[in-house]
C-alpha positions as CSV (number, residue, x, y, z in Angstrom):
1,M,3.0,7.6,-0.9
2,L,-0.4,9.2,-0.4
3,A,-3.0,10.0,-3.1
4,W,-6.6,10.8,-3.4
5,D,-9.0,8.7,-5.5
6,G,-12.1,10.9,-5.4
7,D,-13.0,11.1,-1.7
8,T,-10.9,8.1,-0.8
9,L,-7.4,8.6,0.8
10,V,-5.1,6.0,-0.6
11,V,-1.8,4.9,0.9
12,I,0.3,3.4,-1.8
13,E,3.1,1.1,-0.7
14,V,5.7,0.8,-3.5
15,R,7.8,-2.3,-3.3
16,A,10.8,-2.6,-5.7
17,R,12.9,-5.6,-6.6
18,R,15.3,-6.7,-9.2
19,A,14.3,-9.4,-11.7
20,G,15.1,-12.8,-10.3
21,S,14.9,-11.7,-6.7
22,M,14.1,-14.5,-4.2
23,V,11.0,-12.6,-3.0
24,D,8.6,-10.9,-5.3
25,P,7.5,-7.4,-4.4
26,L,3.9,-8.2,-3.6
27,S,4.7,-11.0,-1.1
28,S,7.3,-8.8,0.6
29,V,4.5,-6.9,2.4
30,T,4.7,-8.8,5.6
31,P,2.0,-8.9,8.3
32,A,4.1,-6.5,10.4
33,K,4.3,-4.1,7.4
34,Q,0.5,-4.4,6.9
35,R,-0.1,-3.4,10.5
36,R,2.1,-0.4,10.1
37,L,0.3,0.6,6.9
38,R,-3.1,0.3,8.6
39,R,-1.9,2.5,11.5
40,A,-0.4,5.1,9.1
41,L,-3.6,5.2,7.0
42,G,-5.7,5.7,10.2
43,R,-3.5,8.6,11.3
44,C,-3.5,10.2,7.8
45,M,-7.3,9.9,7.6
46,A,-7.7,11.6,10.9
47,D,-5.3,14.4,10.0
48,R,-7.1,15.0,6.7
49,A,-10.7,14.3,8.0
50,A,-11.0,11.6,5.3
51,R,-14.0,9.2,5.7
52,D,-12.8,6.5,3.3
53,G,-9.3,5.0,2.9
54,R,-7.6,2.1,1.3
55,I,-4.1,0.6,0.9
56,D,-2.8,-0.3,-2.5
57,V,0.6,-1.9,-3.4
58,A,2.6,-1.1,-6.5
59,A,5.2,-3.7,-7.4
60,V,8.2,-2.4,-9.4
61,V,10.6,-4.8,-11.0
62,D,13.8,-3.4,-12.6
63,G,12.4,0.1,-12.4
64,R,9.1,-0.8,-14.2
65,L,5.7,-1.1,-12.8
66,A,4.9,-4.8,-12.8
67,A,1.6,-4.8,-10.9
68,Y,-0.7,-2.5,-9.1
69,V,-3.1,-4.0,-6.6
70,R,-6.0,-2.0,-5.2
71,N,-7.1,-2.8,-1.7
72,A,-4.0,-5.1,-1.4
73,V,-4.2,-4.7,2.4
74,D,-7.5,-4.9,4.2
75,F,-7.8,-1.7,6.1
76,T,-10.7,-3.0,8.3
77,E,-8.6,-5.9,9.6
78,T,-7.2,-5.5,13.1
């Protein structure tokens, strides 16, 4: 999901799980997924001429928002 927060382009990764799942939604964002999110944000920023970007993660459990983490993935990391 893409959104604007002022002048910042935000990629929001929504991770959903059922209550009692073996893996909680936030820890299911693997290093490989983080790399894909960084690449996606870089492309989206270029396409939209955005100067600032960040990656947030929304954790949904049983259809309800359980947590929302701003800057959950460091965009500057390679």
